[in-house]
C-alpha positions as CSV (number, residue, x, y, z in Angstrom):
1,M,-34.2,-9.0,18.6
2,N,-33.1,-5.8,16.8
3,S,-30.0,-5.6,18.9
4,L,-29.1,-9.2,18.0
5,K,-29.8,-8.5,14.4
6,D,-27.6,-5.4,14.5
7,L,-24.8,-7.4,16.2
8,L,-25.0,-10.1,13.5
9,Q,-24.9,-7.4,10.8
10,R,-21.8,-5.8,12.4
11,F,-20.1,-9.2,12.5
12,K,-21.0,-9.9,8.9
13,S,-19.5,-6.5,7.9
14,N,-16.3,-7.0,9.9
15,S,-14.0,-8.9,7.6
16,I,-11.3,-9.2,10.3
17,L,-13.6,-11.1,12.6
18,I,-14.8,-13.3,9.7
19,Y,-11.2,-14.1,8.8
20,C,-10.4,-14.9,12.4
21,L,-13.4,-17.2,12.5
22,Q,-12.0,-19.0,9.4
23,I,-8.6,-19.4,10.9
24,F,-10.2,-20.7,14.1
25,I,-12.0,-23.3,12.1
26,V,-8.9,-24.2,10.2
27,L,-6.7,-24.6,13.3
28,T,-9.4,-26.4,15.2
29,G,-9.6,-28.9,12.5
30,T,-5.9,-29.5,12.2
31,T,-5.3,-29.8,15.9
32,L,-8.3,-30.9,18.0
33,G,-10.0,-32.4,15.0
34,L,-7.1,-34.7,14.2
35,L,-6.6,-35.5,17.9
36,F,-10.1,-36.7,18.3
37,L,-9.8,-38.8,15.1
38,G,-6.8,-40.5,16.5
39,C,-4.4,-38.9,14.0
40,E,-2.1,-37.2,16.5
41,P,1.1,-37.8,14.4
42,F,-0.4,-35.8,11.6
43,I,-1.1,-32.7,13.6
44,V,2.2,-30.9,13.2
45,P,2.7,-31.3,9.4
46,V,-1.0,-30.7,8.6
47,T,-1.1,-27.6,10.7
48,L,2.1,-26.3,9.2
49,G,0.7,-26.9,5.7
50,A,-2.5,-25.1,6.5
51,I,-0.5,-22.1,8.0
52,A,1.7,-21.9,4.9
53,T,-1.3,-22.0,2.6
54,A,-3.0,-19.2,4.7
55,L,0.0,-17.0,4.0
56,T,-0.5,-17.6,0.2
57,D,-4.2,-16.5,0.3
58,F,-5.0,-13.7,-2.1
59,D,-8.2,-12.0,-3.1
60,D,-9.5,-13.3,-6.4
61,R,-12.5,-14.7,-8.1
62,L,-13.6,-18.3,-7.6
63,S,-12.0,-19.9,-10.7
64,I,-8.6,-18.3,-9.9
65,R,-8.8,-19.3,-6.3
66,L,-9.3,-22.9,-7.4
67,R,-6.4,-22.6,-9.8
68,N,-4.2,-21.1,-7.2
69,L,-5.0,-23.9,-4.8
70,V,-4.0,-26.5,-7.4
71,Y,-0.7,-24.6,-7.9
72,V,-0.1,-24.5,-4.2
73,C,-0.7,-28.2,-3.7
74,I,1.6,-29.1,-6.6
75,L,4.4,-26.7,-5.4
76,F,4.1,-27.9,-1.8
77,F,4.3,-31.5,-2.7
78,G,7.1,-31.0,-5.3
79,V,9.3,-28.8,-3.1
80,S,8.9,-30.9,0.0
81,S,9.6,-34.1,-1.9
82,I,12.8,-32.7,-3.5
83,L,14.1,-31.7,-0.1
84,E,13.2,-35.2,1.2
85,F,15.4,-36.8,-1.5
86,L,18.2,-34.3,-1.1
87,Y,18.3,-34.5,2.7
88,P,21.2,-37.0,2.8
89,Y,23.3,-34.9,0.4
90,K,24.0,-31.8,2.4
91,L,25.8,-29.8,-0.4
92,L,23.1,-30.5,-2.9
93,F,20.5,-29.7,-0.3
94,I,22.1,-26.3,0.4
95,L,22.4,-25.5,-3.3
96,Y,18.8,-26.4,-4.1
97,L,17.4,-24.6,-1.0
98,S,19.2,-21.4,-1.8
99,L,18.8,-21.3,-5.5
100,S,15.1,-22.4,-5.5
101,S,14.3,-19.8,-2.8
102,A,16.0,-17.0,-4.9
103,A,14.0,-18.2,-7.9
104,F,10.8,-18.0,-6.0
105,I,11.6,-14.5,-4.8
106,L,12.1,-13.4,-8.4
107,M,8.6,-14.7,-9.1
108,D,7.4,-11.5,-7.3
109,A,8.0,-9.7,-10.6
110,L,5.0,-11.5,-12.1
111,G,2.5,-9.9,-9.7
112,Q,1.2,-10.0,-6.2
113,R,-0.6,-13.3,-6.6
114,Y,2.6,-15.0,-7.6
115,A,4.5,-13.2,-4.9
116,T,2.2,-14.6,-2.1
117,I,2.3,-18.2,-3.6
118,S,6.1,-18.0,-3.8
119,F,6.5,-16.8,-0.2
120,G,4.3,-19.6,1.0
121,T,6.3,-22.1,-0.9
122,I,9.6,-20.9,0.5
123,L,8.0,-21.1,4.0
124,L,6.9,-24.6,3.3
125,S,10.5,-25.5,2.4
126,I,11.6,-24.5,5.9
127,Y,8.6,-26.3,7.4
128,T,9.8,-29.4,5.6
129,M,13.0,-29.3,7.5
130,F,11.0,-29.7,10.7
131,G,10.2,-33.3,10.0
132,L,13.0,-34.5,7.8
133,G,14.0,-38.1,8.8
134,E,11.0,-38.7,10.9
135,Y,8.8,-40.5,8.4
136,N,9.2,-44.0,6.9
137,Q,8.2,-43.0,3.3
138,W,9.4,-39.9,1.4
139,Y,5.9,-39.0,0.4
140,Q,4.3,-38.9,3.8
141,Q,5.3,-35.5,5.0
142,P,4.6,-33.8,1.6
143,S,1.2,-35.5,1.5
144,Y,0.4,-34.2,5.0
145,F,1.3,-30.7,3.9
146,V,-1.0,-31.0,0.9
147,L,-3.8,-32.2,3.2
148,G,-3.4,-29.1,5.3
149,A,-3.4,-26.9,2.1
150,L,-6.6,-28.6,0.9
151,W,-8.2,-28.1,4.3
152,Y,-7.4,-24.4,4.3
153,G,-8.4,-24.1,0.7
154,L,-11.8,-25.7,1.3
155,T,-12.6,-23.3,4.2
156,S,-11.3,-20.3,2.2
157,I,-13.6,-21.1,-0.8
158,I,-16.6,-21.7,1.5
159,F,-16.1,-18.3,3.2
160,Y,-15.6,-16.7,-0.2
161,L,-18.9,-18.1,-1.5
162,L,-20.7,-16.9,1.6
163,K,-19.6,-13.3,0.8
164,P,-17.8,-13.0,-2.5
165,T,-17.8,-9.1,-2.4
166,Q,-16.3,-8.8,1.0
167,A,-12.8,-8.0,-0.2
168,V,-14.0,-5.4,-2.7
169,Q,-16.1,-3.7,0.0
170,D,-13.1,-3.7,2.4
171,N,-10.8,-2.2,-0.2
172,L,-13.3,0.5,-1.2
173,A,-14.0,1.4,2.4
174,A,-10.2,1.6,3.0
175,N,-10.0,4.0,0.0
176,F,-12.4,6.4,1.5
177,N,-11.0,6.1,5.0
178,A,-7.5,6.8,3.5
179,I,-8.9,9.9,1.7
180,A,-10.5,11.0,5.0
181,D,-7.1,10.8,6.7
182,L,-5.6,12.8,3.9
183,L,-8.3,15.5,4.3
184,L,-7.8,15.6,8.1
185,V,-4.1,16.3,7.6
186,K,-5.0,18.9,5.0
187,A,-7.4,20.6,7.4
188,R,-4.4,21.3,9.7
189,L,-2.9,23.5,7.0
190,F,-5.9,25.8,7.5
191,D,-5.1,26.3,11.2
192,P,-3.9,29.9,11.9
193,D,-1.7,28.6,14.7
194,N,0.3,26.3,12.3
195,T,2.3,29.1,10.7
196,D,5.7,27.7,11.6
197,N,5.3,24.1,10.5
198,I,3.8,24.3,7.0
199,E,6.6,22.2,5.4
200,P,6.3,19.3,8.0
201,L,2.5,19.3,7.4
202,L,3.1,19.2,3.6
203,Y,5.4,16.3,4.1
204,Q,2.8,14.4,6.2
205,L,0.3,15.2,3.4
206,S,2.6,13.6,0.8
207,L,2.9,10.4,3.0
208,K,-0.9,10.3,3.3
209,N,-1.2,10.7,-0.4
210,S,1.0,7.7,-0.9
211,E,-1.3,5.6,1.3
212,V,-4.4,6.7,-0.7
213,V,-2.7,5.8,-4.0
214,Q,-1.6,2.4,-2.8
215,S,-5.1,1.8,-1.5
216,L,-6.6,2.7,-4.9
217,N,-4.2,0.4,-6.7
218,I,-5.3,-2.5,-4.4
219,T,-8.9,-1.8,-5.1
220,K,-8.4,-1.6,-8.9
221,A,-6.8,-5.0,-8.9
222,S,-9.6,-6.4,-6.8
223,L,-12.2,-5.0,-9.1
224,L,-10.3,-6.1,-12.2
225,T,-10.2,-9.7,-11.3
226,R,-14.0,-9.8,-11.0
227,L,-14.8,-7.7,-14.1
228,K,-12.5,-9.9,-16.2
229,A,-14.8,-12.8,-15.4
230,A,-17.3,-11.3,-17.9
231,R,-20.2,-11.8,-15.4
232,A,-20.4,-8.3,-14.0
233,N,-23.6,-7.7,-12.1
234,K,-25.2,-4.5,-10.7
235,N,-23.2,-4.7,-7.5
236,T,-19.9,-4.9,-9.4
237,I,-20.8,-1.9,-11.5
238,Y,-21.8,0.0,-8.4
239,W,-18.4,-0.8,-6.8
240,L,-16.7,0.4,-10.0
241,N,-18.6,3.7,-9.8
242,L,-17.5,4.1,-6.2
243,Y,-13.9,3.4,-7.3
244,F,-14.2,6.2,-9.9
245,L,-15.7,8.4,-7.3
246,A,-12.8,7.8,-5.0
247,Q,-10.4,8.7,-7.8
248,D,-12.2,11.9,-8.5
249,I,-12.3,12.9,-4.8
250,H,-8.7,12.0,-4.4
251,E,-7.8,14.3,-7.3
252,Q,-9.8,17.1,-5.7
253,A,-8.4,16.4,-2.2
254,T,-4.8,16.7,-3.4
255,S,-5.4,19.9,-5.3
256,N,-3.6,23.0,-4.0
257,Y,-4.5,26.6,-5.0
258,L,-2.2,28.8,-3.0
259,H,0.9,29.2,-0.8
260,Y,-0.4,28.3,2.6
261,E,1.9,30.9,4.2
262,N,-0.1,33.6,2.4
263,I,-3.5,32.5,3.6
264,H,-2.3,32.7,7.2
265,Q,-0.9,36.2,6.6
266,N,-4.0,37.5,4.9
267,F,-6.9,35.7,6.6
268,S,-5.8,34.6,10.0
269,R,-7.9,37.3,11.7
270,T,-11.1,36.5,9.8
271,D,-13.5,33.6,10.1
272,L,-12.7,32.4,6.5
273,I,-9.8,30.2,7.3
274,F,-11.7,28.5,10.2
275,R,-14.7,27.9,7.9
276,I,-12.5,26.4,5.2
277,Q,-11.0,24.1,7.9
278,K,-14.5,23.1,9.1
279,N,-15.6,22.2,5.5
280,V,-12.5,20.1,4.9
281,K,-13.1,18.2,8.1
282,L,-16.8,17.7,7.2
283,H,-15.7,16.2,3.8
284,A,-13.4,13.8,5.8
285,L,-16.4,12.8,7.9
286,S,-18.4,12.2,4.7
287,C,-15.7,9.9,3.4
288,Q,-15.7,8.0,6.7
289,K,-19.5,7.7,6.7
290,L,-19.4,6.4,3.1
291,A,-16.8,3.8,4.1
292,H,-19.0,2.7,7.0
293,D,-22.1,2.4,4.6
294,I,-20.1,0.4,2.1
295,L,-19.1,-2.1,4.7
296,N,-22.7,-2.4,6.1
297,H,-24.5,-2.5,2.8
298,Q,-26.3,0.8,3.7
299,T,-27.5,3.5,1.4
300,Y,-25.4,6.6,1.7
301,Q,-27.1,9.8,2.7
302,S,-25.2,13.1,2.4
303,N,-24.6,15.2,5.4
304,S,-26.8,18.3,5.5
305,D,-24.4,20.0,7.8
306,T,-21.9,20.2,4.9
307,D,-24.4,22.1,2.8
308,I,-24.9,24.6,5.5
309,A,-21.2,25.0,6.2
310,I,-20.4,25.6,2.5
311,A,-23.3,28.1,2.2
312,N,-22.0,30.0,5.3
313,L,-18.4,29.9,3.9
314,E,-19.7,31.3,0.6
315,N,-21.6,34.1,2.4
316,S,-18.6,35.0,4.4
317,I,-16.4,35.2,1.4
318,Q,-18.9,37.4,-0.5
319,L,-19.1,39.7,2.6
320,W,-15.3,39.9,2.8
321,I,-15.1,40.8,-0.9
322,E,-17.7,43.6,-0.4
323,E,-15.7,45.0,2.4
324,N,-12.3,44.6,0.7
325,P,-13.0,45.1,-3.1
326,Q,-9.4,45.8,-4.0
327,N,-7.9,42.7,-2.3
328,L,-7.2,40.1,-5.0
329,E,-6.0,37.4,-2.5
330,V,-9.6,36.4,-1.9
331,K,-9.6,34.9,-5.4
332,N,-7.6,32.0,-4.0
333,L,-10.3,31.3,-1.5
334,L,-12.9,31.3,-4.3
335,L,-10.9,28.5,-5.9
336,I,-10.9,26.6,-2.7
337,L,-14.6,27.2,-2.3
338,R,-15.2,25.8,-5.8
339,N,-13.2,22.7,-4.9
340,L,-15.1,22.1,-1.7
341,K,-18.4,22.6,-3.5
342,K,-17.4,20.1,-6.2
343,I,-16.5,17.5,-3.6
344,Q,-19.9,18.0,-2.0
345,E,-21.6,17.7,-5.4
346,Q,-20.0,14.3,-5.8
347,F,-21.4,13.1,-2.5
348,L,-24.8,14.6,-3.3
349,N,-24.9,12.9,-6.7
350,L,-24.0,9.6,-5.0
351,S,-26.8,9.9,-2.5
352,H,-29.3,10.6,-5.3
353,E,-28.0,8.2,-8.0
354,Q,-26.5,5.3,-6.2
355,N,-29.5,3.1,-6.8
356,N,-29.5,3.9,-10.5
357,Y,-26.0,2.7,-11.2
358,R,-26.9,0.1,-13.8
359,Q,-24.5,1.0,-16.6
360,S,-23.8,-1.7,-19.2
361,Y,-20.8,-3.9,-18.6
362,L,-19.5,-3.1,-22.1
363,Q,-19.4,0.6,-21.3
364,H,-16.5,-0.1,-18.8
365,Q,-14.5,-2.4,-21.0
366,E,-11.7,0.0,-21.5
367,N,-11.6,0.7,-17.8
368,I,-11.3,-3.0,-17.1
369,N,-8.1,-3.3,-19.1
370,L,-6.6,-0.2,-17.5
371,L,-4.6,-2.0,-14.8
372,D,-4.5,-5.5,-16.2
373,D,-0.9,-6.4,-15.1
374,D,-1.5,-10.2,-15.2
375,I,0.6,-12.3,-17.5
376,Q,-0.7,-12.4,-21.1
377,D,1.7,-14.8,-22.8
378,L,5.2,-16.2,-22.6
379,P,6.9,-13.1,-24.1
380,D,5.1,-11.0,-21.5
381,L,6.3,-13.4,-18.8
382,W,9.9,-13.1,-20.0
383,L,9.6,-9.3,-20.3
384,K,8.5,-9.0,-16.7
385,L,11.3,-11.3,-15.4
386,K,14.3,-10.2,-17.5
387,Q,14.2,-6.6,-16.3
388,H,15.0,-7.9,-12.8
389,F,18.1,-9.9,-13.8
390,T,20.5,-7.1,-12.7
391,P,21.8,-5.7,-9.4
392,N,20.0,-2.5,-10.2
393,S,16.8,-4.3,-9.4
394,A,15.8,-4.3,-5.7
395,L,14.0,-7.6,-6.2
396,F,17.2,-9.2,-7.7
397,R,19.3,-8.0,-4.7
398,H,16.7,-9.4,-2.3
399,A,16.7,-12.8,-4.1
400,V,20.5,-13.0,-3.8
401,R,20.4,-12.0,-0.1
402,I,17.8,-14.7,0.6
403,A,20.0,-17.3,-1.2
404,F,22.9,-16.2,1.0
405,V,21.1,-16.2,4.3
406,F,19.6,-19.6,3.6
407,A,23.0,-21.1,2.6
408,V,24.7,-19.7,5.7
409,G,21.7,-20.4,8.0
410,Y,21.5,-24.1,6.9
411,A,25.3,-24.5,7.2
412,I,25.1,-23.3,10.8
413,S,22.2,-25.6,11.5
414,L,24.4,-28.6,10.7
415,M,26.7,-27.7,13.6
416,P,26.3,-29.6,16.8
417,F,25.1,-26.7,18.9
418,A,22.2,-25.8,16.5
419,K,19.8,-28.6,17.4
420,N,16.8,-26.8,15.8
421,G,18.8,-24.8,13.3
422,Y,15.9,-24.4,10.9
423,W,14.7,-21.6,13.1
424,I,17.6,-19.6,11.8
425,L,16.2,-19.9,8.3
426,L,12.7,-19.1,9.5
427,T,13.8,-16.0,11.3
428,S,15.9,-14.9,8.4
429,L,13.0,-15.3,6.0
430,F,10.7,-13.1,8.0
431,V,13.3,-10.5,9.0
432,C,15.2,-10.1,5.7
433,Q,13.0,-7.7,3.7
434,I,13.5,-6.2,0.3
435,S,14.9,-2.9,1.8
436,Y,17.3,-2.1,4.6
437,F,14.7,0.2,6.2
438,A,12.1,-2.7,6.5
439,T,14.7,-5.2,7.7
440,K,16.0,-2.9,10.4
441,S,12.5,-2.4,11.8
442,R,11.8,-6.2,11.7
443,L,15.1,-7.0,13.6
444,K,14.0,-5.4,16.8
445,L,10.4,-6.5,16.6
446,R,11.3,-10.1,15.8
447,T,13.8,-10.4,18.7
448,L,11.5,-8.7,21.1
449,G,8.5,-10.9,20.1
450,T,10.5,-14.1,20.4
451,L,11.9,-13.3,23.8
452,L,8.4,-12.4,25.1
453,G,7.0,-15.6,23.5
454,V,9.5,-17.7,25.3
455,L,8.9,-15.8,28.6
456,F,5.2,-16.5,28.4
457,G,5.6,-20.0,27.0
458,M,7.6,-21.5,29.8
459,P,4.9,-21.1,32.5
460,I,2.1,-22.1,30.0
461,L,3.9,-25.5,29.4
462,Y,4.2,-26.0,33.1
463,F,0.7,-25.0,34.2
464,V,-1.2,-26.5,31.2
465,P,0.2,-30.0,30.9
466,S,-2.7,-31.6,29.0
467,I,-2.5,-32.1,25.3
468,E,-6.1,-30.8,24.8
469,G,-5.4,-27.6,26.8
470,Q,-2.2,-26.9,24.9
471,L,-3.9,-27.4,21.5
472,V,-6.7,-25.0,22.6
473,L,-3.9,-22.4,23.4
474,T,-2.3,-23.3,20.0
475,I,-5.5,-22.4,18.3
476,I,-5.9,-19.1,20.2
477,S,-2.2,-18.2,19.5
478,G,-2.6,-19.0,15.8
479,V,-5.7,-16.8,15.5
480,C,-4.0,-14.0,17.3
481,F,-1.0,-14.3,15.0
482,F,-3.0,-14.0,11.8
483,Y,-5.0,-11.1,13.3
484,L,-1.9,-9.2,14.4
485,R,0.7,-10.0,11.7
486,S,0.0,-6.9,9.7
487,K,-0.8,-4.7,12.7
488,K,1.6,-5.4,15.6
489,Y,4.5,-7.5,14.3
490,A,6.2,-7.9,17.7
491,I,3.0,-9.2,19.4
492,A,2.3,-11.4,16.3
493,T,5.8,-12.9,16.7
494,L,5.1,-13.5,20.4
495,M,1.9,-15.4,19.4
496,A,3.8,-17.4,16.7
497,T,6.4,-18.4,19.2
498,L,3.8,-19.5,21.6
499,M,2.0,-21.5,18.9
500,V,5.2,-23.2,17.9
501,L,6.3,-24.0,21.4
502,L,2.9,-25.6,22.1
503,I,2.7,-27.6,18.9
504,F,6.2,-28.9,19.2
505,N,5.5,-30.0,22.7
506,L,3.5,-32.7,21.0
507,K,6.8,-34.2,20.0
508,G,8.0,-33.9,23.6
509,S,10.4,-31.1,22.8
510,G,8.6,-28.1,24.1
511,Y,11.2,-27.2,26.8
512,A,14.0,-28.5,24.7
513,I,13.6,-25.9,22.0
514,I,13.3,-22.9,24.3
515,L,17.0,-22.0,24.5
516,P,17.7,-23.0,20.9
517,R,14.8,-20.8,19.8
518,I,16.3,-17.8,21.4
519,V,19.8,-18.5,20.0
520,D,18.6,-19.3,16.5
521,T,16.5,-16.2,16.4
522,L,19.5,-14.0,17.3
523,L,21.6,-15.8,14.7
524,G,18.9,-15.4,12.0
525,C,18.5,-11.7,12.7
526,L,22.3,-11.3,12.6
527,I,22.6,-13.1,9.2
528,A,19.7,-11.0,7.8
529,W,21.3,-7.8,9.0
530,F,24.6,-8.7,7.5
531,A,23.0,-9.5,4.2
532,V,21.1,-6.2,3.8
533,S,24.1,-4.3,5.1
534,F,26.9,-5.7,3.0
535,I,25.4,-7.5,0.0
536,W,24.6,-4.8,-2.5
537,P,23.3,-2.4,0.2
538,D,20.4,-0.2,-0.8
539,W,22.4,3.1,-0.5
540,N,24.7,2.0,-3.3
541,F,21.7,1.6,-5.6
542,R,19.2,4.2,-4.5
543,N,19.9,6.4,-7.6
544,I,17.9,9.4,-6.4
545,S,18.5,11.3,-9.6
546,S,16.9,8.6,-11.7
547,T,13.9,8.4,-9.3
548,I,13.5,12.2,-9.4
549,K,13.6,12.1,-13.2
550,K,11.0,9.4,-13.3
551,S,8.8,11.4,-11.0
552,N,9.2,14.6,-13.0
553,Q,8.4,12.7,-16.3
554,A,5.2,11.3,-14.8
555,T,4.0,14.6,-13.4
556,L,4.7,16.3,-16.7
557,A,2.9,13.6,-18.6
558,Y,-0.1,14.1,-16.3
559,F,0.2,17.9,-16.9
560,D,0.2,17.3,-20.7
561,A,-3.0,15.1,-20.4
562,V,-4.6,17.9,-18.4
563,V,-3.6,20.6,-20.9
564,K,-5.1,18.6,-23.8
565,Q,-8.4,18.5,-22.0
566,Y,-8.3,22.3,-21.5
567,Q,-7.7,22.5,-25.3
568,F,-10.3,19.9,-26.6
569,G,-12.8,19.4,-23.7
570,K,-13.1,17.3,-20.6
571,N,-13.3,13.5,-20.7
572,N,-12.4,10.7,-18.3
573,S,-10.5,8.7,-20.9
574,L,-8.2,5.8,-20.3
575,D,-5.1,7.8,-21.3
576,Y,-6.0,10.5,-18.8
577,R,-6.5,8.1,-15.9
578,R,-3.4,6.2,-16.7
579,A,-1.3,9.4,-16.7
580,R,-2.9,10.5,-13.4
581,R,-2.2,7.1,-11.8
582,T,1.4,6.9,-13.1
583,A,2.2,10.3,-11.7
584,H,0.9,9.4,-8.2
585,N,2.7,6.0,-8.3
586,A,5.9,7.7,-9.2
587,Q,5.4,10.1,-6.3
588,I,5.0,7.0,-4.0
589,E,8.3,5.6,-5.2
590,L,10.1,9.0,-4.6
591,S,8.5,9.3,-1.2
592,S,9.5,5.7,-0.2
593,M,13.1,6.2,-1.3
594,I,13.5,9.6,0.5
595,S,11.8,8.3,3.6
596,S,14.4,5.5,3.9
597,L,17.4,7.9,3.9
598,S,17.3,8.6,7.6
599,T,17.5,4.8,8.4
600,E,20.8,4.2,6.6
601,P,24.0,3.8,8.6
602,N,25.8,7.1,9.0
603,P,23.0,9.2,7.5
604,N,24.0,12.4,5.8
605,Q,21.9,15.1,7.5
606,A,22.4,17.7,4.8
607,L,21.3,15.2,2.2
608,I,18.3,14.2,4.3
609,H,17.1,17.8,4.8
610,A,17.4,18.7,1.2
611,A,15.7,15.4,0.1
612,F,12.7,15.9,2.4
613,R,12.3,19.5,1.3
614,Y,12.5,18.4,-2.3
615,L,9.7,15.8,-1.6
616,V,7.5,18.6,-0.3
617,Y,8.0,20.7,-3.4
618,S,7.6,17.7,-5.7
619,H,4.3,16.9,-4.1
620,S,3.2,20.5,-4.3
621,Q,3.9,20.6,-8.0
622,L,1.8,17.4,-8.4
623,S,-1.0,19.0,-6.3
624,Y,-1.0,22.1,-8.5
625,V,-1.5,19.9,-11.6
626,S,-4.2,18.0,-9.7
627,A,-6.1,21.2,-9.1
628,L,-6.1,21.8,-12.9
629,G,-7.1,18.3,-13.5
630,S,-10.0,18.3,-11.0
631,H,-11.7,21.3,-12.8
632,R,-10.6,20.6,-16.3
633,E,-12.9,22.3,-18.8
634,Q,-12.4,23.5,-22.4
635,V,-10.9,27.0,-22.5
636,Q,-11.5,29.2,-25.6
637,D,-9.2,32.0,-24.5
638,V,-6.1,31.7,-26.8
639,Q,-3.9,33.8,-24.4
640,V,-4.6,31.4,-21.5
641,L,-4.0,28.3,-23.6
642,D,-0.7,29.8,-24.8
643,L,0.3,30.4,-21.2
644,M,-0.5,26.8,-20.3
645,L,1.5,25.4,-23.2
646,W,4.4,27.7,-22.4
647,C,4.3,26.6,-18.8
648,K,4.3,22.9,-19.8
649,D,7.2,23.4,-22.3
650,T,9.2,25.4,-19.7
651,L,8.8,22.7,-17.0
652,F,9.8,20.1,-19.6
653,A,12.9,22.0,-20.7
654,V,14.1,22.8,-17.1
655,L,13.2,19.6,-15.3
656,L,14.0,17.0,-18.0
657,Q,16.3,18.6,-20.4
658,Q,18.3,20.4,-17.7
659,Q,18.1,23.7,-19.4
660,A,19.0,26.9,-17.5
661,L,16.1,28.7,-15.8
662,D,15.4,32.0,-17.4
663,M,14.2,34.0,-14.4
664,D,13.6,37.2,-16.4
665,K,11.3,35.5,-18.7
666,I,9.4,33.8,-15.9
667,Q,9.0,37.1,-14.0
668,H,7.7,38.6,-17.2
669,K,5.2,35.8,-17.7
670,L,4.1,36.0,-14.0
671,H,3.5,39.7,-14.5
672,D,1.4,39.0,-17.6
673,I,-0.6,36.5,-15.6
674,Q,-1.2,39.0,-12.8
675,Q,-2.4,41.6,-15.3
676,I,-4.9,39.1,-16.9
677,S,-6.1,38.1,-13.4
678,T,-7.1,41.6,-12.6
679,Q,-9.6,41.7,-15.4
680,E,-13.2,41.9,-14.4
681,N,-15.7,39.2,-15.1
682,L,-13.0,36.6,-15.4
683,S,-14.5,33.1,-15.4
684,E,-13.6,30.6,-12.7
685,N,-12.0,28.3,-15.2
686,L,-9.7,31.0,-16.5
687,L,-8.9,32.2,-13.0
688,L,-8.0,28.7,-11.9
689,A,-5.7,28.1,-14.9
690,L,-3.9,31.3,-14.4
691,K,-3.5,30.7,-10.7
692,Q,-2.1,27.2,-11.1
693,I,0.4,28.3,-13.8
694,S,1.6,31.0,-11.5
695,L,2.0,28.6,-8.6
696,L,4.0,26.2,-10.8
697,M,6.3,28.9,-11.9
698,E,6.7,30.6,-8.5
699,T,7.9,27.4,-6.8
700,L,10.0,26.3,-9.7
701,P,13.2,28.2,-8.7
702,E,13.3,26.6,-5.2
703,F,12.4,23.3,-6.7
704,I,15.3,23.4,-9.1
705,D,17.7,24.6,-6.4
706,L,16.8,21.7,-4.2
707,H,17.3,19.3,-7.1
708,S,20.8,20.8,-7.6
709,Q,21.6,20.4,-3.9
710,L,20.7,16.7,-4.1
711,L,23.0,16.2,-7.1
712,K,25.8,18.0,-5.3
713,Q,25.7,15.4,-2.6
714,E,27.0,13.0,-5.3
715,I,24.0,10.7,-5.0
716,K,24.4,7.6,-7.3
């Protein structure tokens, strides 16, 4: 009985299995359900309508889900009906299809919810082409699409009501798992055998940091939509506290207190570096355990092994200090120890106080509005849109490319050899992504998946001749597609191809579309490749210097917020969190742009090398500021405060105002810092501030040099 109960609990906690069950019910209803009701002619359009709606699904509270479903039904019926009326007029059909699709792409500027609805509507436009001319009345096919949308919407709402917090739990668990991955990469920096690959590890660390920040942004949006409903309960407040915990641990996990080369040189023959690595890994395990407990509604219990490991590390450091009283390098390890202890305190506090999180909803009102990017009014809507009416906007370029590929794809589909030419459009839609890097990766995967799908589909059509058997395989393929579409794109495409071959066999055209499917896929991929390669290609608009400036501005704004708290005292204000989030988001943008350089045609290797090294130093600068932020406490020492203000002003002048770097002055300040650091009975807060200022200044010359190298490459 207990094993059955545990199995049921694991199933309830696995959102992927629950989602697959929902898709299974949806596809069963639109295929076998309609077949047994004698409505076989409806199977294809109703199933396609349900699939398109599934691709518009977005996590939200109940009222917004209902509103979104109404929007989807109206859009599906309207778009499909317009295409029905324009079908005899080929030129008008092409113009409408291209321009409306570009307009829907631009709707992405309004937010993720509108982006998903827009994509589903564009997909539905292509699905409409599957059945044009097959129905007696213009409204039949649009109505069948709406029926499929309503069926999926009904199941989605039912599953949401059964477990409305599932998405929030999933996102929070993903936060802590992402932080665990970040910590595991960081632990490798404390391996004495990794002395020759510090920079590659720091680059991996910057990529992992991007994943954490993206995960935190998703969770914030998920919490925001529920808190705005003004009906926050104790669970919602608990999730909010966990989100704040994830933010704090992330700030501590990204903190850097030293040059990693120095720790290898000074401590590789001691047990200290190994003990630090062990503690970092134990914190990663704690994050993974918390993620597991969130998903399973279990009470988190801190790991006693971590307490023992931290105590042993502290004892080892104290013993080393007694044996080496004149060596000041150990002060860096004291800062790391303090950071590790603070992370552990966060977990201990959670294990003791998690059942007491009952803060008033009103106490979090300012936090709720922190990331409210939803449309407020018509001027706000126009403001979000107008900034993308320029080729400098990647979204605008993507919209123009989609319009082009749809116009060319449909024109080709009118030719005699393109019997099922709408597959060209379908392929182009899925392959043509907003960036060249993403499109290039999709090209290979889409082609491979289609060929494998056809290869497996031919014997299935032969050996499973019954309609019922083929519909069962359609359901299985559909479930596999939705399960794999964000994990294994090639296999997901294989499953989608199988699903389409089987469902179109209901029209007696299963074998007939096999060869056209291959040809149209290749044509769609070719058109998409041409669009991203020659229509305002990314490398003409990447503007690395602008992205670098934006990243530097955000990091310095974060630094300024930290310095204010050292002046006036610690708080977790809205302005502070906004500055921290903006700095990390700007780092994501920089990382994404630099990571795509190597995928461009004829890549400049010198540029790539300099850009990747610059990213490492940029992330290091942010991590030095994060270290200050994670331990921010009011400092009374005027000399230290003056140094912090001087450091901030120097970074601003050099990085943003392009002033020359005064190395003599920097060396003089570093000497002053070293003199202050040698004083006895220096508090941990003062030691931390001095160390981070020195790190920022010591790495600044190389940082500026790399910046200059990038500009010399004549990057636009």
